[in-house]
C-alpha positions as CSV (number, residue, x, y, z in Angstrom):
1,M,-25.1,138.9,29.0
2,R,-21.6,138.2,30.3
3,T,-22.7,139.2,33.8
4,L,-25.6,136.7,33.6
5,W,-23.3,134.0,32.3
6,L,-20.8,134.6,35.2
7,V,-23.6,134.2,37.8
8,L,-24.8,131.0,36.2
9,A,-21.3,129.6,35.9
10,S,-20.6,130.2,39.5
11,L,-23.7,128.2,40.5
12,A,-23.0,125.3,38.1
13,R,-21.7,122.0,39.5
14,A,-18.4,120.9,38.0
15,Q,-18.3,117.6,36.1
16,D,-16.2,114.9,37.9
17,D,-13.3,115.2,35.5
18,E,-13.2,119.0,35.3
19,E,-10.8,121.4,37.0
20,G,-11.3,122.5,40.6
21,C,-11.4,119.4,42.8
22,C,-8.3,120.4,44.7
23,A,-8.9,124.1,45.3
24,G,-11.8,124.2,47.8
25,D,-9.8,126.2,50.3
26,L,-9.3,129.1,47.9
27,T,-11.4,132.3,48.0
28,R,-11.5,135.1,45.4
29,D,-9.7,137.3,47.9
30,A,-6.7,135.0,47.8
31,V,-5.9,135.4,44.1
32,E,-5.2,139.0,43.5
33,S,-2.8,140.3,40.8
34,C,0.7,138.9,40.7
35,G,1.8,142.4,40.1
36,T,3.5,141.7,36.8
37,D,0.5,143.2,34.8
38,Q,1.5,146.5,36.4
39,L,5.1,146.4,35.2
40,T,5.0,148.9,32.4
41,R,8.0,151.2,31.6
42,G,5.9,154.0,30.2
43,A,8.1,154.8,27.2
44,A,6.8,152.7,24.4
45,A,8.3,155.1,21.8
46,T,11.8,153.7,22.5
47,T,10.5,150.3,21.3
48,S,9.5,151.5,17.8
49,T,8.9,148.8,15.2
50,R,11.9,147.0,14.1
51,A,12.4,144.7,11.1
52,T,11.6,141.1,11.9
53,P,14.8,139.0,11.8
54,A,15.1,136.7,8.9
55,A,14.9,133.0,9.6
56,Q,18.3,131.4,9.8
57,P,18.5,128.0,8.2
58,G,19.0,125.3,10.8
59,A,18.3,127.6,13.8
60,W,15.1,125.7,14.6
61,D,17.2,122.7,15.6
62,I,19.2,124.5,18.3
63,A,16.4,123.2,20.7
64,P,14.5,120.0,20.6
65,S,10.8,120.0,19.7
66,V,7.8,117.6,19.6
67,L,5.0,117.2,17.1
68,I,1.5,118.2,18.3
69,Q,-1.2,116.7,16.1
70,P,-4.3,118.7,15.2
71,G,-7.5,118.1,17.0
72,E,-10.4,119.6,19.1
73,F,-10.4,120.4,22.8
74,R,-12.2,122.5,25.4
75,M,-10.2,125.7,26.1
76,G,-10.7,127.8,29.2
77,T,-12.9,126.7,32.1
78,D,-16.4,127.0,33.5
79,R,-14.9,127.2,37.0
80,P,-12.7,130.3,36.8
81,R,-10.5,131.1,39.7
82,I,-9.6,134.7,38.7
83,F,-12.6,136.2,36.9
84,V,-10.8,139.4,35.8
85,D,-8.3,137.3,33.8
86,G,-11.0,136.0,31.4
87,E,-10.4,132.3,32.2
88,A,-14.1,131.6,31.4
89,P,-16.1,130.4,29.6
90,S,-15.1,127.0,28.4
91,R,-15.4,126.8,24.7
92,R,-14.8,124.2,21.9
93,V,-11.7,124.9,19.9
94,A,-10.4,123.0,16.9
95,L,-6.8,123.3,15.6
96,S,-6.6,122.3,12.0
97,R,-2.8,122.2,11.6
98,A,-0.1,120.1,13.3
99,F,2.7,122.1,14.8
100,L,6.1,121.6,16.5
101,M,6.6,123.0,20.0
102,D,9.8,123.4,21.9
103,V,10.3,120.8,24.6
104,Y,11.8,123.4,26.9
105,E,11.5,127.1,27.5
106,A,14.1,129.1,25.5
107,T,17.4,129.2,27.5
108,N,20.1,131.7,27.9
109,D,22.3,129.6,25.6
110,D,19.6,129.6,22.9
111,F,19.1,133.3,23.1
112,A,22.8,134.0,23.0
113,A,23.0,132.1,19.7
114,F,20.3,134.5,18.3
115,V,22.1,137.6,19.6
116,D,25.4,136.5,18.3
117,A,24.0,135.8,14.9
118,T,21.9,139.0,14.6
119,G,23.3,141.6,16.9
120,Y,19.8,142.0,18.3
121,V,19.3,144.5,21.1
122,T,16.5,143.7,23.5
123,D,13.9,146.2,24.8
124,S,15.5,146.0,28.3
125,E,18.8,147.0,26.9
126,R,17.2,149.9,25.0
127,F,15.5,151.1,28.1
128,G,18.6,150.6,30.2
129,W,16.7,148.9,33.1
130,S,14.0,146.4,33.9
131,F,12.0,144.9,36.8
132,V,13.6,142.5,39.3
133,F,11.9,140.6,42.1
134,H,13.2,142.0,45.4
135,L,14.6,138.8,46.9
136,E,16.8,138.2,43.9
137,L,18.8,141.3,44.9
138,S,21.2,141.6,47.9
139,E,20.0,143.6,50.9
140,A,22.4,146.4,50.0
141,R,21.2,146.6,46.4
142,R,17.6,146.7,47.6
143,A,18.4,149.5,50.0
144,A,19.9,151.6,47.2
145,I,16.7,151.5,45.2
146,D,14.2,154.3,46.2
147,K,11.4,153.4,43.7
148,A,9.0,150.5,43.5
149,V,5.7,149.6,41.8
150,D,2.9,151.0,44.0
151,G,1.0,148.1,45.5
152,V,3.4,145.5,44.4
153,E,6.6,146.8,46.1
154,W,8.4,143.5,45.6
155,W,9.0,144.5,42.0
156,L,12.0,146.9,41.8
157,P,13.3,148.8,38.8
158,V,17.0,147.9,38.4
159,N,19.4,149.8,36.1
160,G,21.4,147.6,33.9
161,S,19.1,144.6,34.2
162,D,18.6,142.7,30.9
163,W,18.6,139.2,29.5
164,R,22.4,138.7,30.1
165,S,22.4,140.3,33.6
166,P,18.8,139.7,34.8
167,Q,19.4,141.0,38.3
168,G,21.5,143.9,37.1
169,P,25.3,144.5,37.0
170,G,27.2,141.6,38.5
171,S,24.6,138.9,37.6
172,D,26.0,137.7,34.3
173,V,24.2,134.4,33.5
174,F,27.2,132.9,31.8
175,A,29.6,133.7,34.6
176,A,27.1,132.1,36.9
177,K,26.9,129.0,34.6
178,R,23.2,129.6,34.0
179,G,23.2,128.9,30.3
180,A,20.5,126.2,30.7
181,H,18.2,128.5,32.7
182,P,15.3,130.1,30.9
183,V,16.1,133.4,29.4
184,V,14.3,136.2,31.2
185,Q,14.0,140.0,31.0
186,V,12.7,139.5,27.4
187,S,9.7,141.5,26.2
188,W,7.0,140.2,23.8
189,H,8.9,142.0,21.0
190,D,12.1,140.2,21.9
191,A,10.4,136.8,22.1
192,A,8.7,137.2,18.8
193,A,12.0,138.2,17.1
194,Y,13.8,135.2,18.6
195,C,11.2,132.8,17.3
196,A,11.2,134.4,13.9
197,W,15.0,133.9,13.7
198,R,14.5,130.3,14.6
199,G,12.1,129.9,11.7
200,G,9.1,129.7,14.0
201,R,6.8,131.9,16.0
202,L,5.2,132.3,19.3
203,P,2.3,129.9,19.9
204,T,-1.2,131.2,20.0
205,E,-2.9,130.9,23.3
206,A,-5.1,128.1,21.9
207,E,-2.0,126.2,20.7
208,W,-0.3,126.6,24.1
209,E,-3.3,125.4,26.1
210,Y,-4.0,122.5,23.7
211,A,-0.4,121.3,24.2
212,A,-0.8,121.7,28.0
213,R,-4.0,119.7,27.9
214,D,-2.5,117.0,25.7
215,G,-5.4,117.9,23.4
216,R,-8.1,116.7,25.6
217,S,-7.7,116.9,29.4
218,Q,-9.8,119.2,31.5
219,T,-7.6,118.8,34.5
220,M,-6.3,121.7,36.4
221,Y,-2.6,121.0,35.6
222,P,-1.2,119.2,32.5
223,W,-0.5,116.1,34.6
224,G,-3.8,116.0,36.6
225,N,-5.6,117.6,39.4
226,E,-3.0,117.1,42.2
227,L,-0.3,119.7,42.4
228,T,2.2,117.3,43.9
229,P,1.1,113.7,43.0
230,G,2.6,111.2,45.4
231,G,4.3,114.1,47.2
232,G,6.6,114.8,44.2
233,Y,7.0,118.2,42.7
234,R,6.2,118.7,39.0
235,A,6.8,122.4,38.6
236,N,9.0,125.2,40.0
237,L,6.6,127.3,42.1
238,W,6.7,129.3,45.3
239,Q,6.6,127.6,48.7
240,G,6.4,129.6,51.8
241,D,5.2,133.1,52.6
242,F,4.8,135.2,49.4
243,P,6.5,137.6,48.9
244,R,8.8,137.4,52.0
245,S,10.3,134.0,52.1
246,N,10.5,130.9,49.9
247,T,11.3,127.6,51.5
248,A,12.4,126.3,48.0
249,D,11.0,122.8,48.9
250,D,10.8,122.1,45.1
251,G,14.6,122.7,44.8
252,F,14.6,126.3,43.6
253,S,14.2,129.7,45.2
254,F,14.0,131.4,41.8
255,A,14.1,130.1,38.2
256,G,15.8,126.8,37.7
257,P,17.4,125.0,34.7
258,V,14.9,123.9,32.1
259,G,13.8,120.3,32.4
260,S,14.5,120.0,36.1
261,Y,11.3,118.0,36.6
262,A,9.7,115.1,34.7
263,P,7.8,116.1,31.5
264,Q,4.4,117.7,32.3
265,T,2.6,116.3,29.3
266,A,2.4,112.9,27.6
267,T,4.1,114.4,24.5
268,G,7.2,115.1,26.6
269,I,7.0,118.9,27.2
270,H,8.6,120.4,30.3
271,D,7.9,123.4,32.4
272,L,4.7,124.7,30.7
273,I,3.5,125.3,34.3
274,G,5.9,127.2,36.5
275,N,9.5,128.3,36.2
276,V,8.9,131.4,34.0
277,W,5.8,132.9,32.3
278,E,5.7,132.3,28.6
279,W,4.6,134.9,26.1
280,V,2.0,133.8,23.5
281,S,1.1,135.6,20.3
282,D,-2.4,136.8,21.0
283,W,-3.4,140.3,22.0
284,W,-5.3,140.4,25.3
285,Y,-9.1,139.7,25.0
286,E,-11.9,138.5,27.1
287,P,-13.5,135.3,25.7
288,E,-17.2,135.0,25.2
289,A,-19.4,131.9,25.1
290,S,-19.8,130.4,21.6
291,A,-23.3,130.4,20.1
292,H,-24.9,127.0,20.5
293,D,-21.5,125.7,21.6
294,A,-20.0,126.3,18.1
295,V,-16.5,125.2,17.4
296,L,-13.9,128.0,17.1
297,R,-11.4,127.1,14.5
298,D,-7.7,128.1,14.9
299,P,-8.5,131.2,17.1
300,A,-5.6,133.7,17.2
301,G,-7.1,136.6,19.3
302,P,-7.9,140.1,18.0
303,S,-5.9,141.8,15.3
304,A,-4.7,144.6,17.6
305,G,-4.6,145.6,21.2
306,G,-2.6,147.2,24.0
307,E,-1.4,144.1,25.9
308,K,-0.2,140.7,25.0
309,L,-1.1,137.4,26.7
310,K,1.2,135.1,28.6
311,K,0.6,131.6,30.1
312,G,1.8,129.1,32.6
313,G,2.7,131.1,35.8
314,S,6.2,131.3,37.2
315,F,8.4,130.5,40.2
316,L,6.7,133.4,42.0
317,C,3.2,131.9,41.8
318,H,1.6,130.6,45.1
319,K,-2.0,129.8,45.7
320,S,-2.3,132.3,48.5
321,Y,-1.7,135.2,46.1
322,C,-1.3,134.2,42.4
323,F,-3.0,131.0,41.5
324,R,-2.1,131.2,37.9
325,Y,-0.2,128.0,37.5
326,R,-3.1,126.2,35.8
327,S,-3.7,125.3,32.2
328,A,-6.7,127.6,31.9
329,A,-5.0,130.5,33.7
330,R,-3.8,133.6,31.7
331,H,-2.3,137.0,32.3
332,K,-1.2,140.0,30.4
333,N,1.5,142.7,30.0
334,S,2.3,145.4,27.5
335,P,4.5,144.1,24.7
336,D,7.5,146.1,25.8
337,S,7.4,144.8,29.4
338,A,10.0,142.6,30.8
339,S,10.8,141.1,34.3
340,S,12.9,138.5,35.9
341,N,10.2,135.9,35.6
342,N,9.1,136.4,31.9
343,G,10.4,134.0,29.2
344,M,9.0,132.1,26.2
345,R,9.1,129.0,24.0
346,C,8.5,128.8,20.2
347,V,6.4,126.7,17.9
348,R,6.6,126.1,14.1
349,D,4.0,124.9,11.7
350,A,4.6,121.3,10.7
351,A,5.4,120.5,7.1
352,A,2.3,119.6,5.1
């Protein structure tokens, strides 16, 4: 049934206001894996279940948030760009509860407040290493590493890389005055623990996409169908020849401070698309068409699984290789995975 649907969907004409009007030059061959889905550390036993941190009164207010009202929207797309990611089909989704969403991705300063208050130790610290994009390292550091991820050799395992030193020893984010940069090298476990301490949680995929679409839009990006409207950059993405050279025409070679561009949504949210990937709460699943276009109410994904979902793309995304910087795009990682382009933002149920 799913195979038949995919064939029909690929033949269907898009509506005038739907995604896709700006990607006619793309082919399926141009959007292979970003590589991050292969970044598993192969030692899940070291990340055994830990107690969820207790919510700290007032911690929610360490970062600004906006109120997202409940409503109905179309999630996903009938014009998928990466079929294996489960971007299709489009389906009707209703969210019944208002929620607050962080305006910005969680920053190093935010995460430091959490660690200082709780003594939390991240998965990367427990493993003793994590994955770093090769150009974030000096040539000498790269030459000293004799291992890489097969097929995506731009991801290198670096001893001593963690949230405070995301490129390994000598890359302390506070010494480099990067407190306002998004925290990275955080696993799904770490992200969920941080949000719980704030008195919130990670958004569901439906909540994240609803916020990105301002509750209604079927455009490719939160702001429309043009990536650079009027020639101006709206997100931190890759320009140049991936993965060898980044021209940084948007102002940043790698992750930049949160809020460096205008808000991407009418509600005032920044950096949903680009900068760093954002973990969401759902276990990975492949969506299916709803019977008779039925409305899915407050979907939260399956109750268990092996990989967690993430949304939004990162500074490493480029249409020649990883066209995942779209509202409908999605990707996955094991919940203990971390890399130098993975972060998060939190949500909290609004008071009744």
